[in-house]
C-alpha positions as CSV (number, residue, x, y, z in Angstrom):
1,X,-14.0,172.8,171.8
2,X,-12.6,175.4,174.1
3,X,-12.2,178.9,172.7
4,X,-9.8,181.6,173.9
5,X,-10.6,185.3,173.3
6,X,-7.6,187.7,173.6
7,X,-8.0,191.4,173.8
8,X,-4.5,192.7,173.3
9,X,-2.8,196.0,173.9
10,X,0.8,197.3,173.8
11,X,1.7,196.3,177.4
12,X,-0.7,193.5,178.4
13,X,-3.6,191.4,177.2
14,X,-6.8,190.0,178.7
15,X,-7.6,186.3,178.0
16,X,-11.0,184.7,178.5
17,X,-11.1,180.9,178.2
18,X,-14.6,179.7,177.2
19,X,-15.6,176.1,177.7
20,X,-18.1,174.2,175.4
21,X,-20.8,174.7,178.1
22,X,-20.3,178.4,178.2
23,X,-18.4,178.8,181.5
24,X,-15.5,181.2,181.4
25,X,-12.2,181.8,183.1
26,X,-10.4,185.2,182.8
27,X,-6.8,186.2,183.3
28,X,-4.5,189.2,182.5
29,X,-0.9,188.7,181.2
30,X,1.9,191.0,180.2
31,X,2.5,191.3,176.5
32,X,6.1,190.0,176.8
33,X,7.8,186.6,176.4
34,X,7.3,185.9,180.1
35,X,3.6,186.7,179.7
36,X,3.4,184.3,176.8
37,X,4.9,181.5,178.9
38,X,2.5,182.3,181.7
39,X,-0.4,182.0,179.3
40,X,0.9,178.7,178.0
41,X,1.1,177.4,181.6
42,X,-2.4,178.6,182.4
43,X,-3.7,176.9,179.2
44,X,-1.8,173.6,179.8
45,X,-4.9,171.4,180.7
46,X,-6.9,172.7,177.7
47,X,-4.0,173.0,175.2
48,X,-3.9,169.2,174.9
49,X,-7.6,169.2,173.8
50,X,-9.1,171.1,170.9
51,X,-8.5,174.8,171.4
52,X,-9.2,177.7,169.1
53,X,-7.7,181.1,169.9
54,X,-9.0,184.4,168.5
55,X,-7.6,187.9,168.7
56,X,-8.1,191.1,166.8
57,X,-5.6,192.5,164.3
58,X,-4.8,195.5,166.5
59,X,-1.8,197.4,165.2
60,X,1.3,195.2,165.4
61,X,0.8,194.1,169.0
62,X,-0.9,190.7,168.2
63,X,1.7,189.2,165.9
64,X,4.3,188.0,168.5
65,X,1.7,186.2,170.6
66,X,0.0,184.7,167.5
67,X,3.3,183.3,166.3
68,X,4.1,182.0,169.8
69,X,0.8,180.1,170.0
70,X,1.0,178.8,166.4
71,X,4.4,177.4,167.1
72,X,2.8,175.3,169.8
73,X,0.3,173.8,167.3
74,X,-2.6,175.8,168.6
75,X,-5.2,177.0,166.1
76,X,-5.1,180.8,166.0
77,X,-7.4,183.2,164.1
78,X,-6.6,186.9,163.7
79,X,-9.9,188.8,163.0
80,X,-10.7,192.2,161.6
81,X,-11.8,194.3,164.6
82,X,-14.9,195.5,162.7
83,X,-16.2,191.9,162.8
84,X,-15.9,191.8,166.5
85,X,-17.5,195.2,166.9
86,X,-20.4,194.1,164.7
87,X,-20.8,190.8,166.7
88,X,-20.9,192.8,170.0
89,X,-23.6,195.1,168.6
90,X,-25.6,192.2,167.3
91,X,-25.5,190.6,170.8
92,X,-26.6,193.9,172.4
93,X,-23.5,194.5,174.4
94,X,-23.8,197.9,176.1
95,X,-20.5,198.0,178.0
96,X,-16.9,197.9,176.9
97,X,-13.9,196.8,179.1
98,X,-10.8,194.8,178.3
99,X,-12.2,191.8,180.2
100,X,-15.6,192.0,178.5
101,X,-13.9,192.4,175.1
102,X,-11.9,189.2,175.5
103,X,-15.2,187.4,176.5
104,X,-16.9,188.7,173.4
105,X,-14.0,187.6,171.2
106,X,-14.2,184.1,172.7
107,X,-17.9,184.0,172.1
108,X,-17.4,185.2,168.5
109,X,-14.8,182.4,168.0
110,X,-17.1,179.8,169.3
111,X,-20.0,181.0,167.1
112,X,-18.2,181.7,163.8
113,X,-15.1,179.5,164.0
114,X,-13.0,182.0,161.8
115,X,-10.3,180.8,159.4
116,X,-7.0,179.8,161.0
117,X,-4.2,182.3,160.6
118,X,-0.9,181.2,159.0
119,X,2.3,183.2,159.8
120,X,4.4,184.6,157.1
121,X,7.8,183.1,156.4
122,X,10.9,184.9,157.6
123,X,11.7,186.4,154.2
124,X,8.2,188.0,153.9
125,X,8.4,189.2,157.5
126,X,11.7,190.9,156.8
127,X,10.4,192.5,153.6
128,X,7.4,193.9,155.4
129,X,9.6,195.3,158.2
130,X,11.8,197.0,155.6
131,X,8.8,198.4,153.7
132,X,7.2,199.8,156.8
133,X,10.4,201.3,158.0
134,X,10.8,203.0,154.6
135,X,7.2,204.4,155.0
136,X,8.1,205.7,158.4
137,X,11.2,207.4,157.1
138,X,9.3,209.0,154.2
139,X,6.7,210.3,156.6
140,X,9.4,211.7,158.9
141,X,11.2,213.3,156.0
142,X,8.0,215.0,154.9
143,X,7.4,216.4,158.4
144,X,10.9,217.8,158.5
145,X,10.6,219.3,155.0
146,X,7.4,221.1,156.1
147,X,9.2,222.4,159.2
148,X,12.1,223.6,157.0
149,X,9.7,225.4,154.7
150,X,8.1,227.2,157.6
151,X,11.1,228.3,159.6
152,X,13.2,231.4,159.1
153,X,15.9,230.8,161.8
154,X,19.3,230.1,160.3
155,X,20.3,227.7,163.1
156,X,17.1,225.7,162.8
157,X,17.4,225.6,159.0
158,X,20.9,224.2,159.3
159,X,19.8,221.6,161.8
160,X,16.8,220.5,159.7
161,X,18.9,220.3,156.5
162,X,21.4,218.0,158.3
163,X,18.5,215.9,159.5
164,X,17.0,215.7,156.0
165,X,20.4,214.7,154.6
166,X,20.6,211.8,157.0
167,X,17.0,210.8,156.3
168,X,17.6,210.8,152.6
169,X,20.7,208.6,153.0
170,X,18.8,206.2,155.2
171,X,15.8,206.0,152.8
172,X,18.2,205.1,149.9
173,X,19.9,202.5,152.1
174,X,16.6,200.9,153.1
175,X,15.4,200.9,149.5
176,X,18.5,199.1,148.5
177,X,18.0,196.6,151.3
178,X,14.4,196.0,150.0
179,X,15.8,195.3,146.5
180,X,18.4,192.9,147.9
181,X,15.8,191.1,150.0
182,X,13.6,190.5,147.0
183,X,16.5,189.4,144.8
184,X,17.7,187.0,147.6
185,X,14.5,185.0,147.8
186,X,13.5,183.1,144.7
187,X,9.7,183.3,145.3
188,X,9.7,187.0,146.1
189,X,11.9,187.6,143.0
190,X,9.7,185.7,140.7
191,X,6.5,187.3,142.0
192,X,8.0,190.8,141.9
193,X,9.0,190.2,138.3
194,X,5.4,189.2,137.4
195,X,3.9,192.2,139.2
196,X,6.2,194.7,137.5
197,X,4.7,193.6,134.1
198,X,1.5,195.4,135.2
199,X,1.3,198.9,133.9
200,X,2.1,201.5,136.7
201,X,3.8,198.9,139.0
202,X,7.4,199.6,139.7
203,X,9.7,197.6,141.9
204,X,8.8,199.3,145.1
205,X,5.0,199.1,144.5
206,X,5.5,195.3,143.8
207,X,7.5,194.9,146.9
208,X,4.9,196.8,148.9
209,X,2.1,194.5,147.6
210,X,4.1,191.4,148.4
211,X,5.0,192.7,151.9
212,X,1.5,193.7,153.0
213,X,-0.7,191.2,151.2
214,X,1.6,188.2,151.6
215,X,0.5,185.3,149.3
216,X,-1.8,187.4,147.2
217,X,-2.4,184.6,144.8
218,X,-3.9,182.5,147.5
219,X,-6.9,184.7,148.1
220,X,-10.1,182.9,147.3
221,X,-10.9,185.5,144.6
222,X,-9.8,188.8,143.1
223,X,-12.8,190.4,144.8
224,X,-11.5,189.1,148.2
225,X,-8.1,190.6,147.4
226,X,-9.7,194.0,146.6
227,X,-11.8,193.9,149.7
228,X,-8.8,193.2,151.9
229,X,-7.2,196.4,150.6
230,X,-10.5,198.3,150.8
231,X,-10.9,199.3,147.2
232,X,-14.2,197.4,146.6
233,X,-17.3,199.4,146.1
234,X,-19.7,200.0,149.0
235,X,-23.4,200.3,147.9
236,X,-26.1,201.8,150.1
237,X,-29.7,201.5,148.9
238,X,-33.1,200.7,150.5
239,X,-36.5,200.5,149.0
240,X,-37.3,203.1,146.4
241,X,-36.2,206.3,148.1
242,X,-32.8,205.6,149.7
243,X,-30.0,205.7,147.0
244,X,-26.7,206.9,148.3
245,X,-23.8,207.3,146.0
246,X,-21.6,204.2,145.7
247,X,-18.2,204.8,147.3
248,X,-15.0,203.0,147.9
249,X,-15.4,200.9,151.1
250,X,-12.0,201.8,152.6
251,X,-12.4,198.9,155.0
252,X,-8.9,197.4,154.6
253,X,-5.2,198.2,154.3
254,X,-5.0,202.0,154.0
255,X,-1.3,202.0,153.2
256,X,-1.9,199.7,150.3
257,X,-4.6,202.0,149.0
258,X,-2.1,204.8,149.1
259,X,0.4,202.6,147.2
260,X,-2.1,202.0,144.5
261,X,-3.1,205.6,143.9
262,X,-0.2,206.7,141.7
263,X,0.0,203.4,139.7
264,X,-3.7,204.1,138.9
265,X,-2.9,207.6,137.7
266,X,0.0,206.2,135.6
267,X,-2.3,203.5,134.1
268,X,-4.9,206.1,133.1
269,X,-2.3,208.4,131.5
270,X,-0.1,205.9,129.7
271,X,-2.1,202.7,129.0
272,X,-4.6,202.8,126.1
273,X,-6.6,200.0,127.6
274,X,-7.0,201.8,130.9
275,X,-7.6,205.2,129.2
276,X,-10.5,203.6,127.3
277,X,-11.8,202.0,130.6
278,X,-11.7,205.4,132.3
279,X,-13.4,207.1,129.3
280,X,-16.3,204.6,129.5
281,X,-16.8,205.5,133.1
282,X,-16.5,209.2,132.4
283,X,-19.2,208.9,129.8
284,X,-21.5,207.2,132.4
285,X,-21.1,210.3,134.5
286,X,-18.6,209.0,137.0
287,X,-16.4,211.7,138.7
288,X,-12.6,211.6,138.5
289,X,-12.1,210.2,142.0
290,X,-14.5,207.3,141.3
291,X,-12.7,206.5,138.1
292,X,-9.3,206.4,139.9
293,X,-10.8,204.2,142.5
294,X,-12.2,201.8,139.9
295,X,-8.7,201.6,138.3
296,X,-7.1,200.9,141.7
297,X,-9.6,198.0,142.1
298,X,-8.9,196.7,138.6
299,X,-5.2,196.8,139.4
300,X,-5.7,194.7,142.5
301,X,-7.7,192.2,140.4
302,X,-4.9,192.0,137.8
303,X,-2.3,191.6,140.5
304,X,-4.2,188.7,142.0
305,X,-4.7,187.1,138.6
306,X,-1.0,187.5,137.6
307,X,0.2,185.8,140.8
308,X,-2.5,183.1,140.9
309,X,-1.8,182.1,137.3
310,X,1.9,182.9,137.5
311,X,1.8,184.5,134.1
312,X,2.7,188.1,133.1
313,X,0.1,190.8,132.7
314,X,-1.8,190.6,129.3
315,X,-4.0,193.7,128.7
316,X,-5.9,191.9,126.0
317,X,-7.2,189.5,128.6
318,X,-8.1,192.2,131.1
319,X,-9.2,195.3,129.3
320,X,-10.5,193.8,126.1
321,X,-9.2,192.1,123.0
322,X,-6.8,194.1,120.8
323,X,-5.7,196.3,123.6
324,X,-2.2,197.6,123.3
325,X,0.3,196.2,125.9
326,X,2.0,199.6,126.4
């Protein structure tokens, strides 16, 4: 099988085609529709045979190309950059260039044959675009609020207040568009309704989870779902003397960890089952941040179970029999 490693950036991408015997061809293309067509023409002889394409999940630059290749019935895998970095270190790579990176990705693909990527449907893509736009608007509003707090000039204050008014209006409009998008799609609507049965999960948190984690119920396990978000524990011990404190791995979707923080606080404050869970951890000497992280992880496990089973949240099944559902 031929493998194609792609090191992608905003304006261009390096592609290394690796044959089964290890020989390689390299080319650079523009990260544009014309560049995609040029890549397809370059791959024409191999595309008719078995071909596996690998690229890193770098920002948002990869998705258009991955979708283009998938539409042409080419197997595509989108890999966490940390896996490629680890593979390069394991093979004693001492240099780093775009050309070399694409060759390393091709070799990783041939060695590990990662899971094929499946594109989201149009409704999920639109929901994700709206949620990310809302996040950007919220960040911009916070920046302008900080500037307004620090300025003493009347003209600047008036300008910032006008900008903030526009941002607030746009945030409200985007949030309404998110609600409309969820209500318009039967699957999204049903899954959002299930997620909002979980304590601490509101409509926007449910929408965020559906936008960023896609088909959450299709993960192989609840642990895999938690690991994808980066809320799984990372242990570090060796022999009898090395015992570092267990921490949250944070190797995953940072924006989803941020979205889970306040639901975890809400669960600890208002749900008897989670309060009891947090108290058990506190009695074992766990600090407050560790307890919050453990609740975030449990919420991801619950969200996975709710969507996989397509049944509403039941505290008695998660936090112990007899737990109150409020």
